[in-house]
C-alpha positions in Angstrom: 62.5 -8.8 48.7 63.5 -6.2 46.2 59.9 -5.2 45.7 59.2 -4.6 49.4 62.6 -2.8 49.9 61.5 -0.4 47.2 58.0 0.0 48.5 59.3 0.8 52.0 60.5 4.1 50.4 57.1 4.8 48.8 55.4 3.9 52.1 57.5 6.6 53.8 59.2 4.2 56.1 62.7 4.4 54.6 65.1 7.1 53.4 65.5 7.7 49.6 67.8 5.1 48.1 67.0 2.3 50.5 65.2 0.3 47.8 67.8 0.1 45.1 71.3 0.9 46.4 73.4 -2.4 46.1 74.6 -4.0 49.3 78.3 -3.7 48.2 78.0 0.0 47.2 79.7 2.5 49.5 76.4 4.5 49.4 74.7 1.7 51.3 77.1 2.3 54.3 76.4 6.0 54.1 72.7 5.4 54.0 72.9 3.1 57.0 74.6 5.9 59.0 72.0 8.5 57.9 69.2 6.0 58.8 70.7 5.7 62.3 70.7 9.4 62.7 67.2 9.7 61.5 66.0 7.0 63.9 67.2 9.2 66.8 65.6 12.2 65.2 62.3 10.4 64.8 62.6 9.2 68.4 63.0 12.7 69.7 59.9 13.8 67.8 57.9 10.8 69.1 57.0 10.1 65.5 55.4 6.7 65.4 54.8 4.2 62.5 51.1 4.8 62.6 51.7 8.5 62.1 53.3 7.6 58.7 51.5 4.5 57.7 48.1 5.7 56.6 45.6 4.8 53.9 47.3 7.5 51.8 50.8 6.1 52.2 49.6 2.6 51.5 48.0 3.8 48.3 51.3 5.4 47.4 53.1 2.1 48.0 50.7 0.2 45.8 51.0 2.9 43.2 54.7 2.5 43.0 54.2 -1.3 43.0 52.0 -1.0 39.9 54.5 1.3 38.2 57.2 -1.3 38.8 55.2 -4.4 38.1 56.4 -5.7 41.5 56.0 -9.1 43.1 52.6 -10.5 44.0 54.0 -10.9 47.6 53.7 -7.2 48.0 49.9 -7.5 48.1 50.1 -9.9 51.1 52.6 -7.7 52.9 51.0 -4.3 52.3 47.5 -5.6 53.3 49.0 -7.1 56.5 50.8 -3.8 57.2 47.6 -1.9 56.7 45.8 -4.2 59.1 48.5 -3.8 61.8 48.3 0.0 61.4 44.5 -0.1 61.8 43.9 0.9 58.2 40.9 -0.6 56.4 42.2 -1.5 52.9 39.9 -3.9 51.0 41.4 -6.0 48.3 39.3 -4.5 45.4 41.0 -1.1 46.1 44.2 -2.7 44.7 42.5 -3.0 41.3 41.3 0.7 41.5 44.9 1.8 41.9 46.1 -0.5 39.2 43.6 1.0 36.8 45.0 4.5 37.2 48.8 3.8 37.5 50.8 3.1 34.3 53.4 0.4 34.3 56.6 2.3 33.5 59.5 0.1 34.6 60.2 -3.6 34.0 62.8 -5.4 36.2 64.1 -8.9 35.9 62.6 -11.5 35.5 60.1 -9.4 33.5 63.0 -7.9 31.5 66.8 -7.9 31.2 67.1 -4.9 33.5 68.0 -5.5 37.1 67.6 -3.6 40.4 71.1 -2.1 39.9 69.9 -0.6 36.5 66.9 0.9 38.3 69.2 2.4 40.8 71.4 3.9 38.1 68.3 5.2 36.3 67.3 7.3 39.4 65.9 4.7 41.7 62.5 4.9 43.5 62.6 8.7 43.9 62.8 9.0 40.1 59.9 6.6 39.7 57.8 8.5 42.2 58.7 11.8 40.6 57.5 10.4 37.2 54.1 9.4 38.7 54.0 12.3 41.2 50.7 13.6 39.9 49.1 10.3 40.8 50.5 10.0 44.3 49.3 11.4 47.7 52.1 14.0 47.7 51.4 15.3 51.3 52.0 11.9 52.9 54.5 12.0 55.7 57.8 10.2 55.6 60.5 9.2 58.1 62.7 11.9 56.6 60.6 14.5 58.3 59.5 15.8 54.9 56.4 15.2 52.8 56.6 12.6 50.0 56.7 15.4 47.4 59.6 17.2 49.2 61.6 14.0 49.6 61.6 13.2 45.9 61.9 16.8 44.7 64.8 17.1 42.3 64.8 13.4 41.4 65.4 12.8 37.7 65.1 9.8 35.4 68.5 9.1 34.0 67.6 6.3 31.7 64.3 6.3 29.8 64.8 2.7 28.7 64.7 1.6 32.4 62.1 4.1 33.6 59.6 5.1 30.9 57.5 8.2 30.9 53.9 8.1 31.9 53.0 9.1 28.4 54.9 6.1 26.9 54.4 3.3 29.5 54.7 -0.5 29.0 51.0 -0.5 29.8 48.5 2.2 30.7 47.5 0.2 33.8 49.5 -1.3 36.6 51.5 -4.5 36.6 49.4 -6.3 39.2 45.7 -7.4 39.1 43.4 -9.0 41.6 41.0 -11.5 40.0 37.7 -12.5 41.5 35.8 -15.6 40.4 34.8 -19.1 41.2 38.3 -20.3 41.9 39.1 -17.4 44.2 35.9 -15.7 45.4 37.8 -13.5 47.8 40.5 -12.7 45.3 43.6 -14.1 43.6 46.6 -11.9 42.7 48.3 -12.0 39.2 51.5 -10.3 38.1 50.0 -9.3 34.8 53.2 -7.5 33.9 55.0 -10.9 33.6 52.2 -12.7 31.8 52.7 -13.3 28.0 50.0 -11.6 26.0 48.9 -14.9 24.5 48.2 -16.3 28.0 45.9 -13.5 29.1 43.0 -15.7 28.0 43.6 -19.5 28.4 41.5 -22.6 28.4 42.8 -26.1 28.9 42.6 -29.3 30.9 43.5 -29.1 34.6 46.4 -31.0 36.1 45.9 -31.0 39.8 48.7 -31.5 42.4 48.4 -31.5 46.1 51.9 -30.0 46.8 54.8 -28.3 45.1 57.0 -31.4 45.1 54.4 -33.5 43.3 54.1 -30.8 40.6 57.8 -30.4 40.3 58.4 -34.1 39.8 55.8 -34.3 37.1 57.2 -31.2 35.3 60.8 -32.6 35.4 59.5 -35.9 33.9 58.2 -33.8 31.0 54.7 -35.1 31.6 53.0 -31.6 31.4 51.7 -30.9 27.9 51.3 -27.6 26.1 47.8 -26.1 26.8 47.4 -27.7 30.2 46.7 -25.8 33.4 48.9 -26.8 36.4 47.0 -26.4 39.7 49.0 -26.6 42.9 46.7 -26.7 45.9 47.1 -27.1 49.7 50.1 -24.7 49.8 48.3 -21.8 51.6 49.2 -20.3 55.0 47.5 -23.3 56.7 47.9 -26.1 54.2 51.6 -25.6 53.4 52.0 -24.7 56.1 53.5 -21.3 55.6 52.4 -20.4 52.1 55.6 -21.3 50.3 56.6 -19.6 47.1 56.1 -21.8 44.0 59.5 -20.8 42.5 60.6 -24.2 41.4 57.6 -25.2 39.2 57.4 -21.7 37.6 61.1 -21.6 36.9 61.0 -25.1 35.4 58.1 -24.2 33.1 59.8 -21.0 32.0 63.1 -22.8 31.5 61.4 -25.4 29.4 59.9 -22.7 27.2 56.3 -23.6 28.3 55.5 -20.3 30.1 53.5 -19.2 27.0 51.7 -22.5 26.7 51.0 -23.7 30.3 49.0 -21.7 32.9 49.7 -22.2 36.7 47.3 -21.5 39.5 48.1 -22.0 43.2 46.9 -21.1 46.7 50.6 -20.7 47.6 52.7 -17.7 46.8 53.6 -17.1 43.2 
């Protein structure tokens, strides 16, 4: 949810601050009022979502996603948004963007920094300003300004939270789409959250037909270091609904096995 809230800014469909201002912050109420005013302004201009959501703006959203090392869910959502907007956006293009965008900010669970810290560090405008030379700066936004104009003046206030493009966590983005025999049409990995020792892994497969079966086995401590947990039949049709495999991943991490056990699923991850 945090990732998509942030990317809505980069997509041009939300005012600056929408992605990171905390719900209990007084600025959120002010932003809500400003948003209401802007809705009426956009209405009077007959400015439609498809005027803003273009291939360029979707590329911008993915670029910020890579800079943040955001959720893998964002790939599903942005591809769906592109389809609804009539924009052809093939999955391999995600990798092309990842290859040119540095990963400059790590937010929990990938680090001890939280979305509030990102907000205090300058928020999404500061992130976009940092990678501005890599964005489509002329893209339109609901503010009525170009992307470049909407982030003009934004500054990074904490270099520990938002690194410079010259000193990133990684020279490439935090998400990668893998293509192979397990996923011929693509499988998404949040590479930013993968331990370096797990980037290459070989081990015996432990196959489970749903999340619950995998969860029970993990809780009984029957998964051994080096194994590969495979949770299948959790996709959009099989789940149904493509549930997020939070429980198995959280259990493995909590048991200190996230650097010893790989997990592959057709559900969300």
